[in-house]
C-alpha positions as CSV (number, residue, x, y, z in Angstrom):
1,X,-8.9,-67.2,180.6
2,X,-12.3,-68.6,181.5
3,X,-13.9,-65.3,180.5
4,X,-12.1,-65.3,177.2
5,X,-13.2,-68.9,176.5
6,X,-16.8,-67.9,177.3
7,X,-16.6,-64.9,174.9
8,X,-15.0,-67.2,172.3
9,X,-17.9,-69.6,172.6
10,X,-20.4,-66.8,172.2
11,X,-18.6,-65.5,169.1
12,X,-18.5,-69.1,167.6
13,X,-22.3,-69.3,168.0
14,X,-22.6,-65.8,166.5
15,X,-20.7,-66.8,163.4
16,X,-22.0,-70.4,163.4
17,X,-22.6,-70.4,159.6
18,X,-18.9,-70.1,159.1
19,X,-18.3,-73.3,161.1
20,X,-21.0,-75.1,159.1
21,X,-19.5,-74.0,155.8
22,X,-16.0,-75.1,156.9
23,X,-17.2,-78.4,158.3
24,X,-19.1,-79.2,155.1
25,X,-16.0,-78.3,153.0
26,X,-13.8,-80.5,155.3
27,X,-16.0,-83.6,155.0
28,X,-16.7,-83.3,151.2
29,X,-13.1,-82.4,150.5
30,X,-11.5,-85.1,152.6
31,X,-13.7,-87.9,151.0
32,X,-13.5,-86.4,147.5
33,X,-9.7,-85.8,147.4
34,X,-9.0,-89.2,148.9
35,X,-10.9,-90.6,146.0
36,X,-9.0,-88.3,143.6
37,X,-5.6,-89.5,144.9
38,X,-6.7,-93.2,144.8
39,X,-8.1,-93.0,141.3
40,X,-5.3,-90.9,139.7
41,X,-2.5,-92.9,141.4
42,X,-3.8,-96.5,141.3
43,X,-6.6,-96.7,138.7
44,X,-5.7,-94.4,135.8
45,X,-3.0,-94.6,133.3
46,X,0.3,-93.0,134.3
47,X,0.7,-89.8,132.4
48,X,2.1,-86.4,133.1
49,X,-1.3,-84.8,133.6
50,X,-2.6,-87.6,135.8
51,X,0.5,-87.5,137.9
52,X,0.2,-83.7,138.4
53,X,-3.6,-84.0,139.1
54,X,-2.7,-86.6,141.8
55,X,-0.4,-84.1,143.4
56,X,-3.1,-81.5,143.3
57,X,-5.3,-84.0,145.1
58,X,-2.7,-84.6,147.7
59,X,-2.2,-80.9,148.4
60,X,-6.0,-80.4,148.5
61,X,-6.3,-83.3,150.9
62,X,-3.7,-81.7,153.2
63,X,-5.8,-78.5,153.1
64,X,-8.9,-80.4,154.1
65,X,-7.4,-82.6,156.8
66,X,-5.0,-80.1,158.4
67,X,-5.9,-76.6,157.2
68,X,-9.7,-76.5,157.7
69,X,-9.6,-78.2,161.2
70,X,-6.9,-75.6,162.2
71,X,-9.2,-72.8,161.0
72,X,-12.1,-74.2,162.9
73,X,-10.0,-74.3,166.0
74,X,-9.0,-70.7,165.4
75,X,-12.7,-69.6,165.2
76,X,-13.7,-71.6,168.3
77,X,-10.8,-69.9,170.2
78,X,-11.7,-66.5,168.7
79,X,-10.5,-64.5,171.8
80,X,-8.5,-67.2,173.5
81,X,-5.8,-68.4,171.0
82,X,-2.7,-68.1,173.2
83,X,-0.6,-71.0,171.8
84,X,2.0,-69.1,169.8
85,X,3.8,-72.2,168.5
86,X,0.6,-73.8,167.3
87,X,-0.4,-70.5,165.6
88,X,2.9,-70.3,163.7
89,X,2.7,-74.0,162.6
90,X,-0.9,-73.5,161.5
91,X,-0.1,-70.5,159.3
92,X,2.9,-72.3,157.8
93,X,0.8,-75.3,157.0
94,X,-1.9,-73.1,155.5
95,X,0.5,-71.4,153.2
96,X,2.3,-74.4,151.7
97,X,-0.6,-76.1,149.8
98,X,-2.0,-73.2,147.8
99,X,1.5,-72.0,146.8
100,X,2.5,-75.5,145.8
101,X,-0.9,-76.0,144.0
102,X,-0.5,-72.9,141.8
103,X,3.0,-73.9,140.9
104,X,1.8,-77.4,139.9
105,X,-0.9,-75.7,137.8
106,X,1.8,-73.8,136.0
107,X,3.6,-77.1,135.2
108,X,0.3,-78.5,133.9
109,X,-0.1,-75.4,131.7
110,X,3.4,-75.6,130.3
111,X,2.8,-79.3,129.5
112,X,-0.5,-78.5,127.7
113,X,1.1,-75.5,125.9
114,X,4.0,-77.5,124.5
115,X,1.7,-80.4,123.4
116,X,-0.8,-78.2,121.7
117,X,1.3,-75.2,120.4
118,X,4.7,-76.9,119.9
119,X,4.0,-80.5,119.1
120,X,7.2,-81.0,117.1
121,X,9.4,-79.7,119.9
122,X,10.7,-81.7,122.9
123,X,7.8,-82.5,125.2
124,X,7.7,-82.9,129.0
125,X,8.2,-86.4,130.2
126,X,7.4,-88.0,133.6
127,X,10.9,-87.0,134.9
128,X,10.2,-83.4,134.0
129,X,6.8,-83.6,135.8
130,X,8.5,-85.0,139.0
131,X,11.1,-82.2,138.9
132,X,8.4,-79.7,138.4
133,X,6.5,-80.9,141.5
134,X,9.8,-80.9,143.6
135,X,10.4,-77.3,142.5
136,X,6.8,-76.4,143.4
137,X,7.2,-77.8,146.9
138,X,10.5,-75.9,147.4
139,X,8.9,-72.7,146.3
140,X,6.0,-73.2,148.6
141,X,8.3,-73.9,151.6
142,X,10.3,-70.7,150.8
143,X,7.1,-68.6,150.6
144,X,5.8,-70.2,153.9
145,X,9.0,-69.7,156.0
146,X,8.3,-65.9,156.7
147,X,4.9,-67.0,158.2
148,X,6.8,-68.6,161.1
149,X,8.1,-65.1,162.0
150,X,5.2,-62.8,161.1
151,X,2.3,-64.7,162.6
152,X,1.6,-65.2,166.3
153,X,-0.5,-63.8,169.1
154,X,-2.4,-60.6,168.3
155,X,-4.4,-58.6,170.9
156,X,-8.0,-57.8,169.9
157,X,-10.8,-56.0,171.7
158,X,-13.8,-57.8,173.1
159,X,-17.3,-56.5,173.8
160,X,-16.3,-55.9,177.4
161,X,-14.4,-52.7,178.0
162,X,-10.9,-53.2,179.4
163,X,-10.8,-56.9,178.4
164,X,-8.6,-57.9,175.5
165,X,-8.4,-61.3,173.8
166,X,-5.9,-63.0,171.6
167,X,-6.2,-64.5,168.1
168,X,-3.8,-66.1,165.6
169,X,-2.8,-63.3,163.2
170,X,0.1,-60.9,162.5
171,X,1.9,-60.4,165.8
172,X,1.4,-57.2,167.8
173,X,5.0,-56.2,167.3
174,X,4.5,-56.2,163.5
175,X,1.2,-54.3,163.5
176,X,1.6,-51.3,161.2
177,X,5.1,-52.3,160.2
178,X,6.5,-52.7,156.7
179,X,7.6,-56.3,157.0
180,X,4.1,-58.0,157.0
181,X,2.8,-55.6,154.3
182,X,5.9,-56.3,152.1
183,X,5.3,-60.1,152.6
184,X,1.6,-59.8,151.5
185,X,2.6,-57.6,148.6
186,X,5.1,-60.2,147.4
187,X,2.3,-62.8,147.7
188,X,0.1,-60.5,145.6
189,X,2.7,-59.9,142.9
190,X,3.5,-63.6,142.7
191,X,-0.2,-64.4,142.4
192,X,-0.7,-61.9,139.6
193,X,2.4,-63.2,137.9
194,X,1.2,-66.8,138.1
195,X,-2.3,-65.9,137.0
196,X,-1.1,-63.8,134.1
197,X,1.3,-66.6,132.9
198,X,-1.6,-69.1,133.1
199,X,-4.0,-66.9,131.2
200,X,-1.5,-66.1,128.5
201,X,-0.6,-69.8,128.0
202,X,-4.2,-71.0,127.9
203,X,-5.1,-68.1,125.6
204,X,-2.4,-69.3,123.2
205,X,-3.6,-72.9,123.6
206,X,-7.2,-71.8,122.8
207,X,-6.1,-70.0,119.6
208,X,-4.0,-72.9,118.4
209,X,-6.8,-75.4,119.2
210,X,-9.3,-73.3,117.3
211,X,-7.0,-73.0,114.3
212,X,-6.3,-76.8,114.4
213,X,-10.0,-77.6,114.7
214,X,-10.8,-75.5,111.6
215,X,-8.0,-77.2,109.7
216,X,-9.3,-80.7,110.6
217,X,-12.9,-79.7,109.7
218,X,-11.8,-78.6,106.2
219,X,-9.8,-81.7,105.5
220,X,-12.3,-84.1,107.0
221,X,-15.0,-82.6,104.9
222,X,-12.8,-82.8,101.7
223,X,-12.2,-86.5,102.4
224,X,-15.8,-87.4,102.9
225,X,-16.9,-87.7,99.3
226,X,-14.1,-90.2,98.6
227,X,-15.7,-93.0,100.5
228,X,-19.1,-92.5,98.7
229,X,-17.9,-92.1,95.1
230,X,-20.0,-94.2,92.6
231,X,-18.4,-97.4,91.1
232,X,-18.3,-98.1,87.4
233,X,-18.8,-101.8,87.5
234,X,-22.3,-101.7,85.8
235,X,-21.1,-99.4,83.1
236,X,-18.1,-101.5,82.2
237,X,-19.7,-104.9,82.5
238,X,-19.3,-105.6,78.7
239,X,-15.5,-105.3,78.9
240,X,-13.4,-108.4,79.1
241,X,-12.8,-109.7,82.7
242,X,-9.1,-108.5,82.6
243,X,-10.2,-105.0,81.6
244,X,-12.8,-104.9,84.4
245,X,-10.0,-105.2,87.1
246,X,-8.5,-102.0,88.5
247,X,-4.9,-101.4,87.5
248,X,-2.0,-100.9,89.9
249,X,-2.3,-97.1,89.8
250,X,-5.9,-97.3,90.9
251,X,-4.9,-99.6,93.8
252,X,-2.2,-97.1,94.8
253,X,-4.6,-94.2,94.7
254,X,-7.2,-96.2,96.7
255,X,-4.6,-97.0,99.3
256,X,-3.4,-93.5,99.5
257,X,-7.0,-92.2,99.9
258,X,-7.7,-94.8,102.7
259,X,-4.5,-94.0,104.5
260,X,-5.2,-90.3,104.2
261,X,-8.7,-90.7,105.6
262,X,-7.4,-92.9,108.5
263,X,-4.7,-90.3,109.3
264,X,-7.3,-87.5,109.3
265,X,-9.7,-89.4,111.6
266,X,-6.8,-90.4,113.9
267,X,-5.7,-86.7,114.2
268,X,-9.3,-85.7,114.9
269,X,-9.6,-88.2,117.7
270,X,-6.3,-87.1,119.2
271,X,-7.3,-83.5,118.8
272,X,-10.6,-84.1,120.6
273,X,-8.8,-85.9,123.5
274,X,-6.2,-83.2,123.8
275,X,-9.0,-80.6,123.9
276,X,-10.8,-82.4,126.7
277,X,-7.6,-82.7,128.7
278,X,-6.9,-79.0,128.2
279,X,-10.4,-78.0,129.2
280,X,-10.1,-79.9,132.5
281,X,-6.7,-78.3,133.2
282,X,-8.2,-74.9,132.3
283,X,-11.2,-75.4,134.6
284,X,-9.0,-76.4,137.5
285,X,-6.9,-73.3,137.0
286,X,-9.9,-70.9,136.8
287,X,-11.3,-72.4,140.0
288,X,-8.1,-71.8,141.8
289,X,-7.7,-68.2,140.6
290,X,-11.3,-67.3,141.4
291,X,-11.3,-68.9,144.8
292,X,-8.0,-67.3,145.9
293,X,-8.9,-63.7,144.9
294,X,-11.2,-62.9,147.9
295,X,-8.8,-64.3,150.4
296,X,-5.8,-62.4,149.0
297,X,-7.9,-59.2,148.8
298,X,-9.0,-59.4,152.5
299,X,-5.5,-60.3,153.6
300,X,-4.1,-57.1,151.9
301,X,-6.9,-55.0,153.5
302,X,-6.4,-56.5,157.0
303,X,-2.6,-56.0,156.8
304,X,-3.1,-52.4,155.7
305,X,-6.0,-51.4,158.1
306,X,-5.4,-52.4,161.7
307,X,-8.3,-54.2,163.4
308,X,-10.3,-54.1,160.2
309,X,-12.6,-56.8,161.5
310,X,-13.3,-55.3,165.0
311,X,-16.3,-53.2,164.2
312,X,-18.1,-55.5,161.7
313,X,-21.7,-56.5,162.3
314,X,-22.7,-60.2,162.7
315,X,-23.5,-60.6,159.0
316,X,-20.3,-58.7,158.1
317,X,-18.3,-61.0,160.4
318,X,-19.8,-64.1,158.8
319,X,-19.0,-62.9,155.3
320,X,-15.6,-61.7,156.3
321,X,-14.6,-65.1,157.9
322,X,-16.0,-67.1,155.0
323,X,-14.3,-65.0,152.2
324,X,-11.1,-64.9,154.3
325,X,-11.0,-68.7,153.8
326,X,-12.3,-68.8,150.3
327,X,-9.3,-70.7,149.0
328,X,-10.7,-73.8,150.6
329,X,-13.4,-73.9,148.0
330,X,-10.7,-74.8,145.5
331,X,-9.7,-77.8,147.5
332,X,-13.3,-79.1,147.2
333,X,-14.3,-77.9,143.7
334,X,-11.6,-79.8,141.9
335,X,-13.3,-83.1,142.8
336,X,-16.5,-81.9,141.0
337,X,-14.4,-80.6,138.0
338,X,-12.9,-84.1,137.5
339,X,-16.3,-85.7,138.0
340,X,-18.1,-83.6,135.4
341,X,-15.4,-83.1,132.8
342,X,-13.2,-86.3,133.0
343,X,-15.2,-89.3,131.8
344,X,-12.5,-91.8,132.9
345,X,-12.4,-90.4,136.4
346,X,-16.3,-90.4,136.5
347,X,-16.4,-94.0,135.4
348,X,-14.0,-95.1,138.1
349,X,-16.0,-93.2,140.7
350,X,-19.2,-95.0,139.6
351,X,-17.5,-98.4,139.9
352,X,-16.2,-97.5,143.4
353,X,-19.6,-96.2,144.6
354,X,-21.4,-99.3,143.2
355,X,-18.9,-101.7,144.9
356,X,-19.2,-99.8,148.2
357,X,-23.0,-99.7,148.3
358,X,-23.0,-103.3,146.9
359,X,-21.1,-104.4,149.9
360,X,-23.5,-102.7,152.2
361,X,-26.6,-104.2,150.5
362,X,-25.1,-107.7,150.5
363,X,-24.2,-107.4,154.2
364,X,-27.7,-106.2,155.4
365,X,-29.7,-109.4,154.5
366,X,-27.1,-111.5,156.2
367,X,-27.4,-109.4,159.4
368,X,-31.1,-109.6,159.2
369,X,-31.2,-113.4,158.8
370,X,-28.7,-113.7,161.6
371,X,-30.9,-111.7,163.9
372,X,-34.0,-113.7,163.0
Protein backbone atom coordinates (compact mmCIF):
# COMPACT_ATOMS: atom_id res chain seq x y z
CA UNK A 1 0.00 0.00 0.00
CA UNK A 2 2.91 2.35 0.77
CA UNK A 3 4.24 1.77 -2.74
CA UNK A 4 0.83 2.56 -4.25
CA UNK A 5 0.63 5.78 -2.22
CA UNK A 6 4.09 6.76 -3.45
CA UNK A 7 3.09 6.06 -7.05
CA UNK A 8 -0.12 8.04 -6.53
CA UNK A 9 1.89 10.98 -5.19
CA UNK A 10 4.16 10.87 -8.24
CA UNK A 11 1.14 10.77 -10.56
CA UNK A 12 -0.49 13.69 -8.72
CA UNK A 13 2.67 15.75 -9.29
CA UNK A 14 2.73 14.62 -12.91
CA UNK A 15 -0.78 15.93 -13.55
CA UNK A 16 -0.52 18.85 -11.13
CA UNK A 17 -2.24 21.27 -13.57
CA UNK A 18 -5.43 19.25 -13.14
CA UNK A 19 -5.32 19.80 -9.36
CA UNK A 20 -4.65 23.51 -9.87
CA UNK A 21 -7.63 23.83 -12.22
CA UNK A 22 -9.95 21.91 -9.90
CA UNK A 23 -8.76 23.84 -6.86
CA UNK A 24 -9.37 27.16 -8.61
CA UNK A 25 -12.84 26.06 -9.72
CA UNK A 26 -13.63 24.91 -6.18
CA UNK A 27 -12.67 28.22 -4.55
CA UNK A 28 -14.31 30.46 -7.16
CA UNK A 29 -17.40 28.27 -7.39
CA UNK A 30 -17.91 27.97 -3.64
CA UNK A 31 -17.70 31.72 -3.04
CA UNK A 32 -19.63 32.62 -6.18
CA UNK A 33 -22.48 30.16 -5.73
CA UNK A 34 -22.84 31.02 -2.06
CA UNK A 35 -23.32 34.59 -3.27
CA UNK A 36 -25.81 33.42 -5.92
CA UNK A 37 -27.92 31.55 -3.36
CA UNK A 38 -27.83 34.46 -0.90
CA UNK A 39 -28.83 37.09 -3.46
CA UNK A 40 -31.52 35.09 -5.28
CA UNK A 41 -33.09 33.83 -2.03
CA UNK A 42 -32.81 36.81 0.32
CA UNK A 43 -32.18 39.90 -1.79
CA UNK A 44 -34.13 39.62 -5.03
CA UNK A 45 -37.85 39.59 -5.69
CA UNK A 46 -39.47 36.16 -5.42
CA UNK A 47 -40.29 35.05 -8.97
CA UNK A 48 -40.35 31.72 -10.75
CA UNK A 49 -37.07 32.38 -12.53
CA UNK A 50 -35.26 33.68 -9.45
CA UNK A 51 -36.47 30.66 -7.46
CA UNK A 52 -35.20 28.28 -10.14
CA UNK A 53 -31.89 30.17 -10.45
CA UNK A 54 -31.50 29.84 -6.67
CA UNK A 55 -31.87 26.06 -6.98
CA UNK A 56 -29.28 26.01 -9.76
CA UNK A 57 -26.98 27.86 -7.37
CA UNK A 58 -27.63 25.29 -4.63
CA UNK A 59 -26.85 22.40 -6.98
CA UNK A 60 -23.70 24.15 -8.23
CA UNK A 61 -22.66 24.80 -4.63
CA UNK A 62 -23.00 21.08 -3.86
CA UNK A 63 -20.83 20.31 -6.89
CA UNK A 64 -18.15 22.74 -5.71
CA UNK A 65 -18.14 21.74 -2.03
CA UNK A 66 -18.67 17.98 -2.38
CA UNK A 67 -17.98 16.98 -5.98
CA UNK A 68 -14.70 18.79 -6.66
CA UNK A 69 -13.03 17.82 -3.34
CA UNK A 70 -14.02 14.20 -4.04
CA UNK A 71 -12.42 14.37 -7.46
CA UNK A 72 -9.27 15.93 -5.98
CA UNK A 73 -9.09 13.03 -3.51
CA UNK A 74 -9.58 10.60 -6.40
CA UNK A 75 -6.61 12.11 -8.24
CA UNK A 76 -4.39 12.20 -5.15
CA UNK A 77 -5.16 8.48 -4.64
CA UNK A 78 -4.67 7.71 -8.31
CA UNK A 79 -3.43 4.14 -7.69
CA UNK A 80 -4.54 3.67 -4.09
CA UNK A 81 -8.31 4.29 -3.98
CA UNK A 82 -9.43 1.17 -2.09
CA UNK A 83 -12.46 2.48 -0.16
CA UNK A 84 -15.32 1.00 -2.18
CA UNK A 85 -18.09 2.60 -0.10
CA UNK A 86 -16.56 6.08 -0.43
CA UNK A 87 -16.21 5.53 -4.18
CA UNK A 88 -19.87 4.58 -4.60
CA UNK A 89 -21.07 7.54 -2.53
CA UNK A 90 -18.79 9.90 -4.45
CA UNK A 91 -20.10 8.75 -7.85
CA UNK A 92 -23.67 8.99 -6.59
CA UNK A 93 -23.13 12.55 -5.33
CA UNK A 94 -21.40 13.52 -8.58
CA UNK A 95 -24.35 12.29 -10.65
CA UNK A 96 -27.20 14.05 -8.82
CA UNK A 97 -26.33 17.78 -9.32
CA UNK A 98 -25.86 17.79 -13.13
CA UNK A 99 -28.97 15.69 -13.79
CA UNK A 100 -31.05 17.85 -11.46
CA UNK A 101 -29.58 21.01 -13.01
CA UNK A 102 -30.53 20.11 -16.58
CA UNK A 103 -34.04 19.21 -15.39
CA UNK A 104 -34.35 22.60 -13.66
CA UNK A 105 -33.11 24.25 -16.87
CA UNK A 106 -35.94 22.49 -18.70
CA UNK A 107 -38.45 23.96 -16.22
CA UNK A 108 -36.95 27.42 -16.80
CA UNK A 109 -37.24 26.95 -20.57
CA UNK A 110 -40.89 25.88 -20.27
CA UNK A 111 -41.61 28.95 -18.13
CA UNK A 112 -39.94 31.30 -20.62
CA UNK A 113 -41.63 29.55 -23.56
CA UNK A 114 -45.13 29.93 -22.12
CA UNK A 115 -44.58 33.57 -21.16
CA UNK A 116 -43.20 34.57 -24.55
CA UNK A 117 -44.97 32.26 -27.00
CA UNK A 118 -48.25 31.62 -25.15
CA UNK A 119 -48.87 34.76 -23.07
CA UNK A 120 -52.66 34.32 -23.07
CA UNK A 121 -52.53 30.74 -21.77
CA UNK A 122 -52.17 29.58 -18.18
CA UNK A 123 -48.69 30.46 -16.89
CA UNK A 124 -46.44 28.64 -14.45
CA UNK A 125 -46.79 29.86 -10.88
CA UNK A 126 -44.52 29.42 -7.88
CA UNK A 127 -46.24 26.18 -6.93
CA UNK A 128 -45.53 24.81 -10.41
CA UNK A 129 -41.87 25.82 -10.07
CA UNK A 130 -41.60 24.02 -6.71
CA UNK A 131 -43.19 20.89 -8.16
CA UNK A 132 -40.79 21.11 -11.11
CA UNK A 133 -37.78 21.25 -8.77
CA UNK A 134 -39.11 18.28 -6.78
CA UNK A 135 -39.54 16.26 -9.98
CA UNK A 136 -36.02 17.28 -11.09
CA UNK A 137 -34.55 15.99 -7.82
CA UNK A 138 -36.46 12.70 -8.08
CA UNK A 139 -35.25 12.20 -11.66
CA UNK A 140 -31.67 12.90 -10.54
CA UNK A 141 -31.92 10.36 -7.72
CA UNK A 142 -33.33 7.72 -10.08
CA UNK A 143 -30.50 8.31 -12.57
CA UNK A 144 -27.89 8.22 -9.80
CA UNK A 145 -29.02 4.97 -8.14
CA UNK A 146 -27.33 2.63 -10.69
CA UNK A 147 -24.02 4.37 -9.93
CA UNK A 148 -24.08 2.70 -6.50
CA UNK A 149 -23.89 -0.66 -8.24
CA UNK A 150 -21.70 0.08 -11.27
CA UNK A 151 -18.86 2.06 -9.70
CA UNK A 152 -16.30 0.72 -7.29
CA UNK A 153 -12.70 -0.47 -7.29
CA UNK A 154 -11.04 -0.94 -10.68
CA UNK A 155 -7.62 -2.51 -11.17
CA UNK A 156 -5.20 -0.42 -13.21
CA UNK A 157 -1.61 -0.95 -14.31
CA UNK A 158 1.22 1.11 -12.85
CA UNK A 159 4.61 1.93 -14.32
CA UNK A 160 6.08 -1.00 -12.36
CA UNK A 161 5.61 -4.38 -13.99
CA UNK A 162 3.55 -6.76 -11.88
CA UNK A 163 2.21 -4.01 -9.60
CA UNK A 164 -1.44 -3.04 -10.05
CA UNK A 165 -3.24 -0.17 -8.39
CA UNK A 166 -6.87 0.65 -7.80
CA UNK A 167 -8.98 3.65 -8.74
CA UNK A 168 -12.64 4.64 -8.44
CA UNK A 169 -14.30 3.72 -11.71
CA UNK A 170 -16.45 0.99 -13.26
CA UNK A 171 -15.82 -2.13 -11.18
CA UNK A 172 -13.69 -4.93 -12.57
CA UNK A 173 -16.64 -7.32 -12.73
CA UNK A 174 -18.48 -4.92 -15.06
CA UNK A 175 -15.55 -4.23 -17.38
CA UNK A 176 -16.57 -5.08 -20.94
CA UNK A 177 -20.13 -5.88 -19.87
CA UNK A 178 -23.33 -4.46 -21.34
CA UNK A 179 -24.68 -3.04 -18.06
CA UNK A 180 -22.37 0.00 -17.68
CA UNK A 181 -22.43 0.66 -21.42
CA UNK A 182 -26.24 0.64 -21.39
CA UNK A 183 -26.22 3.00 -18.41
CA UNK A 184 -23.96 5.48 -20.19
CA UNK A 185 -26.02 5.15 -23.38
CA UNK A 186 -29.19 6.01 -21.45
CA UNK A 187 -27.34 9.01 -20.05
CA UNK A 188 -26.32 10.04 -23.56
CA UNK A 189 -29.84 9.64 -24.97
CA UNK A 190 -31.30 11.59 -22.06
CA UNK A 191 -28.76 14.37 -22.53
CA UNK A 192 -29.49 14.61 -26.27
CA UNK A 193 -33.24 14.62 -25.57
CA UNK A 194 -32.91 17.37 -22.98
CA UNK A 195 -30.60 19.42 -25.20
CA UNK A 196 -32.89 19.04 -28.22
CA UNK A 197 -35.93 20.10 -26.20
CA UNK A 198 -34.09 23.14 -24.88
CA UNK A 199 -32.82 24.15 -28.33
CA UNK A 200 -36.29 23.79 -29.89
CA UNK A 201 -37.99 25.83 -27.17
CA UNK A 202 -35.42 28.61 -27.20
CA UNK A 203 -35.56 28.62 -31.01
CA UNK A 204 -39.31 29.18 -30.84
CA UNK A 205 -38.79 31.85 -28.19
CA UNK A 206 -36.23 33.64 -30.38
CA UNK A 207 -38.58 33.63 -33.39
CA UNK A 208 -41.49 34.92 -31.33
CA UNK A 209 -39.34 37.58 -29.66
CA UNK A 210 -38.07 38.76 -33.05
CA UNK A 211 -41.61 38.96 -34.43
CA UNK A 212 -42.82 40.79 -31.34
CA UNK A 213 -39.92 43.25 -31.49
CA UNK A 214 -40.70 44.06 -35.13
CA UNK A 215 -44.36 44.59 -34.25
CA UNK A 216 -43.50 46.99 -31.42
CA UNK A 217 -41.01 48.84 -33.61
CA UNK A 218 -43.66 49.49 -36.26
CA UNK A 219 -46.29 50.64 -33.77
CA UNK A 220 -43.95 52.75 -31.66
CA UNK A 221 -42.77 54.50 -34.84
CA UNK A 222 -46.35 55.18 -35.96
CA UNK A 223 -47.18 56.65 -32.56
CA UNK A 224 -44.20 59.04 -32.46
CA UNK A 225 -45.60 61.83 -34.70
CA UNK A 226 -48.69 62.16 -32.51
CA UNK A 227 -46.75 63.74 -29.69
CA UNK A 228 -45.11 66.34 -31.98
CA UNK A 229 -48.08 67.42 -34.15
CA UNK A 230 -48.34 71.23 -34.54
CA UNK A 231 -51.02 73.14 -32.62
CA UNK A 232 -53.49 75.51 -34.25
CA UNK A 233 -53.67 78.08 -31.45
CA UNK A 234 -52.00 80.91 -33.40
CA UNK A 235 -54.02 80.33 -36.54
CA UNK A 236 -57.36 80.40 -34.70
CA UNK A 237 -56.56 83.28 -32.30
CA UNK A 238 -59.20 85.51 -33.96
CA UNK A 239 -62.01 83.11 -33.04
CA UNK A 240 -64.17 83.67 -30.01
CA UNK A 241 -62.86 82.19 -26.76
CA UNK A 242 -65.47 79.40 -26.76
CA UNK A 243 -64.56 78.35 -30.30
CA UNK A 244 -60.88 78.26 -29.35
CA UNK A 245 -61.50 75.43 -26.86
CA UNK A 246 -61.31 71.81 -28.09
CA UNK A 247 -64.58 69.97 -28.22
CA UNK A 248 -65.32 66.71 -26.39
CA UNK A 249 -64.46 64.62 -29.44
CA UNK A 250 -60.97 66.16 -29.55
CA UNK A 251 -60.55 65.41 -25.84
CA UNK A 252 -61.54 61.80 -26.40
CA UNK A 253 -59.16 61.47 -29.34
CA UNK A 254 -56.33 62.99 -27.29
CA UNK A 255 -56.96 60.63 -24.42
CA UNK A 256 -57.13 57.66 -26.76
CA UNK A 257 -53.81 58.67 -28.34
CA UNK A 258 -52.15 59.15 -24.95
CA UNK A 259 -53.42 55.84 -23.63
CA UNK A 260 -52.33 54.07 -26.82
CA UNK A 261 -48.85 55.58 -26.53
CA UNK A 262 -48.63 54.60 -22.87
CA UNK A 263 -49.74 51.06 -23.70
CA UNK A 264 -47.15 50.72 -26.46
CA UNK A 265 -44.34 52.04 -24.28
CA UNK A 266 -45.39 49.74 -21.42
CA UNK A 267 -45.37 46.77 -23.76
CA UNK A 268 -41.92 47.78 -25.03
CA UNK A 269 -40.54 47.91 -21.48
CA UNK A 270 -42.08 44.55 -20.63
CA UNK A 271 -40.77 43.06 -23.86
CA UNK A 272 -37.23 44.29 -23.17
CA UNK A 273 -37.33 42.91 -19.63
CA UNK A 274 -38.64 39.56 -20.86
CA UNK A 275 -35.91 39.46 -23.51
CA UNK A 276 -33.19 40.10 -20.92
CA UNK A 277 -34.51 37.35 -18.64
CA UNK A 278 -34.74 34.96 -21.58
CA UNK A 279 -31.18 35.77 -22.69
CA UNK A 280 -29.87 34.98 -19.19
CA UNK A 281 -31.74 31.67 -19.15
CA UNK A 282 -30.46 30.83 -22.64
CA UNK A 283 -26.86 31.64 -21.68
CA UNK A 284 -27.04 29.40 -18.61
CA UNK A 285 -28.46 26.59 -20.75
CA UNK A 286 -25.77 26.90 -23.43
CA UNK A 287 -23.01 26.89 -20.80
CA UNK A 288 -24.39 23.67 -19.34
CA UNK A 289 -24.65 21.90 -22.70
CA UNK A 290 -21.17 22.95 -23.85
CA UNK A 291 -19.51 22.07 -20.54
CA UNK A 292 -21.16 18.65 -20.31
CA UNK A 293 -20.35 17.45 -23.85
CA UNK A 294 -16.60 16.67 -23.30
CA UNK A 295 -17.36 14.77 -20.08
CA UNK A 296 -20.09 12.67 -21.65
CA UNK A 297 -17.97 11.91 -24.73
CA UNK A 298 -15.00 10.70 -22.65
CA UNK A 299 -17.24 8.61 -20.40
CA UNK A 300 -18.67 6.85 -23.46
CA UNK A 301 -15.16 6.25 -24.85
CA UNK A 302 -13.80 5.00 -21.51
CA UNK A 303 -16.74 2.63 -21.08
CA UNK A 304 -16.34 1.24 -24.60
CA UNK A 305 -12.52 1.00 -24.65
CA UNK A 306 -11.05 -0.70 -21.59
CA UNK A 307 -8.07 1.04 -19.95
CA UNK A 308 -8.35 3.88 -22.46
CA UNK A 309 -6.30 6.19 -20.22
CA UNK A 310 -3.48 3.74 -19.44
CA UNK A 311 -1.15 4.55 -22.34
CA UNK A 312 -1.60 8.33 -22.49
CA UNK A 313 1.35 10.72 -22.31
CA UNK A 314 1.65 13.33 -19.56
CA UNK A 315 -0.01 16.05 -21.62
CA UNK A 316 -2.66 13.56 -22.73
CA UNK A 317 -3.36 12.57 -19.13
CA UNK A 318 -3.67 16.22 -18.11
CA UNK A 319 -6.10 16.95 -20.93
CA UNK A 320 -8.01 13.73 -20.28
CA UNK A 321 -8.47 14.42 -16.57
CA UNK A 322 -9.49 18.04 -17.15
CA UNK A 323 -12.04 17.31 -19.87
CA UNK A 324 -13.35 14.30 -17.92
CA UNK A 325 -14.43 16.81 -15.28
CA UNK A 326 -15.48 19.56 -17.69
CA UNK A 327 -18.98 19.78 -16.23
CA UNK A 328 -17.54 21.54 -13.19
CA UNK A 329 -16.99 24.57 -15.44
CA UNK A 330 -20.77 24.98 -15.54
CA UNK A 331 -20.90 25.23 -11.74
CA UNK A 332 -18.55 28.22 -11.86
CA UNK A 333 -19.57 29.87 -15.14
CA UNK A 334 -23.15 30.56 -14.04
CA UNK A 335 -21.85 33.07 -11.50
CA UNK A 336 -20.23 35.10 -14.29
CA UNK A 337 -23.32 34.79 -16.49
CA UNK A 338 -25.46 36.36 -13.78
CA UNK A 339 -22.82 39.01 -13.06
CA UNK A 340 -22.54 40.16 -16.68
CA UNK A 341 -26.13 39.70 -17.88
CA UNK A 342 -28.35 40.32 -14.83
CA UNK A 343 -28.10 43.96 -13.75
CA UNK A 344 -30.02 43.47 -10.52
CA UNK A 345 -27.74 40.61 -9.47
CA UNK A 346 -24.67 42.66 -10.39
CA UNK A 347 -25.91 45.63 -8.33
CA UNK A 348 -26.44 43.42 -5.28
CA UNK A 349 -22.94 41.98 -5.72
CA UNK A 350 -21.45 45.47 -5.80
CA UNK A 351 -23.26 46.40 -2.59
CA UNK A 352 -22.04 43.26 -0.81
CA UNK A 353 -18.45 43.75 -2.00
CA UNK A 354 -18.45 47.42 -0.93
CA UNK A 355 -19.84 46.55 2.49
CA UNK A 356 -17.33 43.73 2.94
CA UNK A 357 -14.29 45.80 1.99
CA UNK A 358 -15.75 48.76 3.86
CA UNK A 359 -15.75 46.74 7.05
CA UNK A 360 -12.11 45.76 6.48
CA UNK A 361 -11.06 49.35 5.75
CA UNK A 362 -12.83 50.64 8.86
CA UNK A 363 -11.32 47.96 11.06
CA UNK A 364 -7.70 48.53 9.97
CA UNK A 365 -7.27 52.10 11.34
CA UNK A 366 -8.70 50.98 14.66
CA UNK A 367 -6.21 48.16 14.86
CA UNK A 368 -3.35 50.47 13.95
CA UNK A 369 -4.33 53.07 16.57
CA UNK A 370 -4.69 50.31 19.16
CA UNK A 371 -1.21 49.05 18.37
CA UNK A 372 0.31 52.54 18.63
